[in-house]
NUSEGU-425234 format. One record per residue (C-alpha): x, y, z. Coordinates in steps of 0.2 Angstrom, whole numbers, plus 2048, in hexadecimal, padded with zeros to 3 digits. Layout:
REM residues N
XYZ...
REM end
This chain:
REM residues 191
7103AD3247043A132D6F439F3256E43A23306D739432C6C53923326C03803326AF37A33A6A236D33769337532F68136F32A67C37031767237F31A68138932267F38733568E38134268037F34F66E37D34D66038735365E37E36367238036667436D36168136735667F35435867F35134669135634569634634E6A53403426A632E33C6B732533C6BC32C32B6B633E3306BF33E3416D03383386CE34732D6CD35333D6DC34B3436E534D3346DF3603336E53643456F635E3416F936D3356F337934470038334D6F438C3596E238D35A6D739B35E6C63973666B73A136D6B039D37E6A23913786AE38736E6BB38637B6AF3803876AA37237C6BB36D3786C036D38B6B935A38A6CA3563826D435D3906D134D39B6CB34138E6DC33838E6D633139F6C63293986CB3163956BE3143886C632037B6CB31736C6DB3193626D53273576CD3323666DE32F3706E83363606DE34535F6E03493736F13473716F23543636E535F36A6EB36037C6FD3683796F737336B6F83853706E738D3726E13A03736D03A237B6C63B23776BA3B53856B23C43906AC3B839D6B93AB3A06C73B03AC6D23A03AB6D339139E6DB38039F6E83763966F337F3896E838C3876EA3A038C6DD3AE38C6DE3B937D6E83C93836E43D53746D73D63676D43C835A6DE3D234E6EC3D63596EE3C335E6ED3BD34B6FA3CB3467063C53557043B23507063B633D7173C034171D3B73507263A535171D39734E71638B34070638333A6F538C3366ED3983426DC3903436CD3983486BE38E3516AE3963536A339F3486A23AE3516B43B03536B73AD3416AA3BA33C6B53C73456C43C133C6BB3C132B6B53D232F6C83D73316CC3CC3216D73C132B6D13B13266DC3A83186D13983166BF3923196BF38031B6AD37931C6A936732269836631C68B35932267C35331967035C32566436B32466237233665838233166138E33B66D39134A67F39934968539B3376953953316983A43266973B632D6873C03276913CE32068D3D931269E3D630A6A33CC2FB6B23BF2FD6B83B72EE6BF3A52F16CA3992E86C53852EA6D537C2F06CE36C2F66BF3622F76BC3502FF6AD3453006AC33A30F6A232830F69432F31B69133E30D69B34B3176A435730B6B236030F6B53713056C537B3076C638C2FF6D33993006CF3AC3006D33B32F06DF3C12F46E13CE2E66F33D42E36F83E52EB6FC3F12DC
REM end
């Protein structure tokens, strides 16, 4: 069965976007950008909320920009053909290889898990991830932690009164002092 992963840049104090809506502190250096390229290779479909979808729209036409470096061209070549499902109540159309979700998040994930296809089911966006977490649908949390305290904003982890036990799967420290933490949800075997 395909895994559902939630992977985002996050400040050390736990936010994906600061209180002013800014996330300029997440700009990756070459090493971290290479990590994201390698990460996207494992994804079979990406689920996005409206805000992240609109942020990532840049890449739909980025290949026309002659100033892109080789890594940015490689990212674009991987990102654009990747199937995407956008969850929005305000958008009526989407671009590229994206479609608007036709069902609830739970229905979409269950359909993707049991249907044809390979690769992870990636979730992008804290609000969408919070909804998936509330339904116990996330298999792995992957935090790319930046050495900055932003003091508030949109949290990486949902603020729910529910305990989730995790198992550390992988860590990596980059030269820029960014740290990658990959945790798998510790599921108890059914009796």
